[in-house]
ROKEZA-529553 format. One record per residue (C-alpha): x, y, z; residue in one letter. Coordinates in pm, whole numbers, padded with zeros to 5 digits, always signed. Each point is the difference from the previous one (the first is absolute). Layout:
% residues N
XYZA ...
This chain:
% residues 468
+02311+00324+02288M -00198-00284-00158T -00371+00058+00034V -00175-00303+00153I -00376-00019+00043T -00212-00278+00138R -00358-00123-00025F -00087-00163+00330A -00353-00143+00012P -00142-00200+00290S -00141-00336-00114P -00325+00032+00192T -00235+00023-00299G -00005+00053-00374Y +00224+00241-00189L -00226+00296-00079H +00044+00288-00242I +00109+00252+00263G +00294-00222+00085S +00072-00057-00369V +00023+00374-00059R +00249+00026+00288T +00205-00285-00146A -00008+00168-00341L +00123+00333+00136F +00281-00179+00189C +00107-00184-00313L -00018+00308-00224L +00211+00211+00232Y +00263-00271+00041A +00022-00055-00376K -00002+00374-00068K +00300+00043+00232M +00169-00318-00130K -00029-00152+00345G -00156-00315+00148K -00357-00102+00079F -00047-00257+00279I -00304-00212+00090L -00033-00070+00372R -00280-00207+00153I -00081+00135+00345E -00143-00316+00152D +00071+00044+00371T -00375+00005+00078D -00001-00376+00038L -00373-00026+00075E -00116+00185-00312R +00272-00074-00255S -00078-00291-00233T +00185-00185-00277P -00298+00072-00228E +00044+00374+00049S +00373-00027-00069V -00076-00182-00324Q -00261+00262-00093A +00269+00269+00034I +00249-00195-00212L -00262-00083-00263D -00115+00360-00022G +00353+00135-00036M +00078-00260-00268A -00318+00069-00202W +00067+00374+00006L +00367-00049-00092N +00108+00201+00304L +00339-00165+00004N +00204+00048+00315Y +00379-00007+00008D +00024-00178+00334E -00232-00214+00208G -00241-00104+00102P +00142+00034+00350Y -00207-00128+00293Y +00012+00165+00341Q -00073-00326+00179T +00344-00120-00110K +00172+00291+00175H -00118-00053+00358F +00353-00058+00128D +00108+00334-00145R -00293+00182+00159Y +00075-00162+00335R +00363+00114-00016D -00098+00360-00072V -00265-00007+00273M +00256-00126+00251N +00234+00278-00109Q -00271+00259+00072L -00072-00160+00339L +00369+00000+00088K +00032+00367-00095E -00320+00079+00196K -00169+00121-00317K -00266-00262+00060A -00143-00160+00313Y -00210-00291+00119K -00360+00082+00084C -00185-00230+00239Y -00334+00185-00001C -00297-00235-00007S -00275+00016-00259K -00237+00102+00278E +00215+00300+00100R +00037+00114-00360L -00373-00032-00062E -00078+00201+00311Q +00252+00264-00108L -00167+00029-00343R -00344+00029+00156N +00112+00276+00234E +00170+00194-00279Q -00304-00036-00223T -00226+00123+00278A +00221+00310+00028R -00021+00037-00381K +00373-00058-00027E +00175-00192-00276K +00060-00354+00133P +00372-00059+00043R +00235-00192+00223Y +00093+00200+00311D +00357-00129+00040G -00075-00184+00323F +00284-00252-00049C +00236+00240-00176R +00239+00057+00291D -00102-00268+00249R +00259-00254+00109E -00223-00201+00236D -00209-00169-00270Q +00059-00372-00037K -00163-00294-00175G +00000-00206-00316D -00286+00184-00172T +00090+00333-00150Y +00016+00197-00320V +00291+00212-00116V -00068+00369-00056R +00210+00255-00181F +00104+00292+00220R -00133+00287-00209N +00142+00350+00066P -00221+00195+00239L +00052+00340-00157D +00103+00159-00327G -00144-00069-00344V +00043-00235-00292V +00029+00201-00318E +00050-00131-00352F -00043+00117-00356N -00263-00216-00163D +00067-00019-00373L -00374+00027-00069V -00140+00200+00293R +00292+00228+00078G +00108+00083+00356K -00163-00225+00264V +00044+00050+00375V -00109-00225+00289F +00041+00078+00369S +00162-00279+00199N -00252+00067+00276Q -00264-00141-00235E +00189-00328-00037L -00008-00259+00276D +00247-00281+00062D -00105-00246-00267L +00034-00375+00039I +00283-00140-00210I -00030-00362+00118A -00314-00181+00111R -00023-00216+00310S +00077-00309-00211D +00319+00166-00123G -00115+00068-00355T +00099+00346-00131P -00256+00261-00107T -00045+00187-00325Y +00164+00336+00073N +00309-00167+00141F +00054-00262-00274T -00050+00260-00271V +00283+00211+00138V +00239-00293+00033V -00077-00123-00351D +00020+00344-00159D +00340+00043+00165F +00129-00345-00098D -00126+00032-00357M +00143+00352-00033K -00338+00141-00102I +00046+00360-00107T -00359+00094-00086H -00319-00125+00161V -00299+00063-00225I -00325-00113+00161R -00360+00093+00069G -00071+00295+00225D -00183-00231+00240D +00353-00074+00125H +00094+00358+00072I -00066-00033+00376N +00247-00289+00006N +00276+00209-00153T +00099+00207+00308P +00013-00317+00209R +00224-00167-00255Q +00223+00305-00031I +00051+00002+00377N +00103-00367-00010I +00244+00077-00283F +00149+00278+00210R +00028-00231+00302A +00202-00234-00221L +00215+00293-00117N -00118-00051-00357V -00112+00266-00247T -00364-00067-00096P -00096-00040-00367P -00191+00264-00195H -00378-00034+00028Y -00275+00059-00253A -00356-00059+00118H -00244-00046-00285V -00362+00111+00054P -00264-00270+00005M -00231-00090-00287I -00363+00098+00046L -00313-00135-00161G -00204+00213-00239S -00216+00101+00299D +00300+00150+00180G +00017-00275+00262K +00289-00232+00064R +00033-00261-00272L -00174-00324+00093S -00129-00314-00170K -00309+00180-00123R +00223+00241-00194H +00227-00267-00145G +00260-00044+00276A +00021-00368-00072V +00290-00237-00048S +00217+00106-00289V -00044-00348-00145M -00373+00061-00017Q +00075+00270-00255Y +00163-00270-00208R -00308-00218+00043E -00217+00290-00116E +00204+00027-00319G +00235+00291+00061F +00351+00008-00140L +00289+00063+00243P +00122+00295-00214E -00340+00166+00024A -00016-00039+00378L +00353+00134+00052L -00060+00289-00240N -00317+00083+00189Y +00160-00021+00344L +00302+00213-00089V -00239+00284-00090R -00178-00024+00336L +00180+00284+00171G +00288+00047-00246W +00019+00177-00333A +00236+00092-00279H -00167+00289-00174G -00324-00109-00167D +00132-00337-00116Q -00239-00288+00070E +00161-00303-00166I +00336-00117+00136F +00219-00297-00079S +00206-00133+00288M +00308+00159-00156E -00174+00339-00006E -00116-00038+00360M +00358-00059+00109I +00135+00286-00213R -00250+00261+00121Y -00067-00107+00359F +00085+00254+00270E -00104-00034+00363I -00062+00373+00032N -00261-00027-00274N -00218-00220+00221I -00307+00194+00105N -00039+00039+00376N -00379-00028-00026S -00191-00330-00017P -00078-00135-00346A -00345-00125-00103A -00048-00341-00157F -00182+00018-00333N -00103-00342-00140P -00105+00149-00336E +00350+00139-00055K +00152-00340+00076L -00234-00165-00250I +00092+00260-00264W +00370-00069+00053L -00058-00373-00012N -00170+00019-00337Q +00283+00219-00125H +00254-00267+00092Y -00217-00278-00144I -00009+00184-00333K +00356+00136-00003N +00207-00237+00211G +00237-00266-00129D -00243-00260-00145P +00212-00295+00114Q -00004+00128+00357H -00372+00080+00000V -00078-00340-00149V +00180-00175+00289K -00241+00171+00239E -00295-00077-00227L +00102-00368-00008A -00001+00003+00382W -00363+00116-00005H -00098-00253-00265M +00139-00274+00219K -00196+00129+00300R -00317-00030-00210F +00100-00354-00104N +00014+00106-00364I +00227-00227-00206D +00181+00231-00242T +00202-00274-00165T -00276-00045-00258R -00095+00329-00151G +00146+00332-00107P +00331+00136+00128D -00054+00213+00309L +00192+00287-00158V -00270+00013-00268E -00270-00006+00266I +00174+00289+00175L +00008+00204-00318K -00366-00071-00074A -00135+00061+00351Q +00223+00278+00138S -00228+00285-00109E -00300-00145+00179R +00157-00141+00318S +00093+00210+00301K +00152-00291+00190T +00157-00331-00094L -00262-00183+00205K -00266+00161-00215E +00195-00093-00314M +00029-00362+00109A -00372-00021+00075E -00087+00155-00337K +00231-00234-00190S -00119-00337+00126R -00201-00071-00319Y +00321+00003-00206F +00109-00320+00178Y -00325-00166+00105E -00345-00059-00142A -00199+00320+00059P -00269+00039+00263Q -00295+00147-00186Y -00190+00301+00127N -00359-00095-00072Q -00113+00361-00035D +00275+00064-00255A -00094-00315-00190V -00372+00083-00003S +00064+00353-00122K +00265-00070-00263N -00036-00361-00120L -00324-00012-00195T -00129-00215-00285K +00015+00309-00222E +00377+00041+00048I +00076-00371-00031L +00055+00003-00381P +00262+00275+00040A +00178-00201+00272I +00000-00305-00226H +00138+00201-00291A +00283+00145+00210I +00080-00341+00146R +00026-00154-00345D +00219+00282-00133E +00229-00018+00305L +00028-00377-00038K +00139+00049-00350N +00263+00258+00095L +00349-00112-00097K +00172+00253+00226E -00147+00078+00343W +00077+00370+00036T -00191+00292+00149K -00009+00163-00340E -00151-00305-00169N -00253-00044+00281I -00098+00364-00026H -00041-00035-00379H -00234-00300+00047V -00214+00190+00251M -00031+00302-00228N -00069-00206-00314T -00279-00203+00161V -00153+00309+00157A -00009+00176-00337E -00147-00301-00180K -00275-00032+00260M -00057+00376+00019N +00089+00012+00370L +00201+00248+00202K +00318-00153+00138L -00111+00060+00359G -00321-00194-00061K +00197-00309-00088I +00310+00046+00216A -00190-00007+00330Q -00176-00335-00066P +00335-00149-00105I +00156+00138+00318R -00270-00151+00221V +00034-00330-00181C +00376-00032+00055V +00045+00176+00339T -00333-00046+00173G -00060+00373+00051D -00004+00339-00171T +00338+00139+00105I +00335-00099-00149S +00277+00151-00211P -00093+00078-00361S -00170-00298-00161I +00280-00058-00250D +00256+00006+00284M -00217-00230+00213T -00036-00258-00276L +00367+00026-00090F +00106-00072+00359L -00244-00290+00034L +00145-00158-00313G -00173-00144-00304Q -00100-00340+00135D -00135+00132+00331E -00186+00284-00170S -00173-00235-00243I -00080-00241+00283K -00174+00272+00199R -00183+00143-00300L -00137-00349-00065N -00188+00031+00330Q -00211+00292-00119A -00303-00211-00098D +00001-00184+00332F +00037+00322+00200L -00293+00161-00181I -00219-00306+00059D +00098-00038+00368K +00021+00370+00093G +00360+00018+00116G +00060-00349+00134V +00327-00135-00137A -00008-00340-00172P 
């Protein structure tokens, strides 16, 4: 048997991290078993599905490199197939037309609620032959007794009584099919062997299994993954970080860091924390998924992100950094190579957005912090700045070592500690007091640009931080 999994989001909003974790688990299991991973867009909710949401799903999957073997398939292109299966169920009396009005159903719900009963359809049209009209829905004829029992690969044995399940609608009054019905038909047609999804779907599973049985088809194996909670123990929401996955890109996270973080939310391989995609595939086992909810920890995600910034493939990380530079309208065509910026800034940047913001002065004239200028650029330090500028101007080879030698030599001649002279130089060339080491900063700026900025020292001291 070839293992086939599927990720089947509804395009009614953004792709959030809970869905991404589900997609990741589906991909890992398929790859682990040398099977196939399918992307299916469940867009039968015509009122809420949007092209923008479809594109958000595709963009998120592409950015995260969650590469599917087949798809994307769209349910709205399979309406003829759903109609054929529905007619088959009607013909075999495994489904029936329901003509109940909205008013009757609302009254039924109110009466059941008043009796503190679970609202459910009462089967009024189930065996009636005298109902006529053009307005009706199609309901599945659910078994009235017995149980639905299945072995959940995460939760273990799960049992539902058929008496708790009413006759669900499988086609609306306009003829469009509903979720639980289309899922079964698609899973059958696509030969899905394992359904890995959030445990918010577990109440749908017995309904879907009954439809499979009505079609004389063996249902797939199910694995329901517990939800992700916020740090306060409540369901993950926007205030916890349950935002569009692409917003994580905008905030400066690397896709490897996000995937590495998500795989550890509810799954473990010993005490290992850092996983490449190859290791995730090699070690992934469904039965190692924890059956308790996992808590979202933003600090852990940030820690992982900085790890990948420092240790990831520089060429890959730089592509993401370039994306952020472009978003900040920073022209990197004139200035140091971004790989060098990455090396210089990786220790002090937790996100690529932060790195881009901190690196603007390498490509543009600095914006001067007036407090930093007032504190560090004084008339007393000006002779030392002039001396360093003149020595740097005469350097034949612009290297970090030569720059460092000039700084030390001038400091010694003027009986100054290196820190006393490095900080004014830093403010002069970057506009503020924080940057990589001063020799690295000057090296990356280049000789001409460094001299140009050091020439502004007199003006900055006179004007108190206003650039010429």
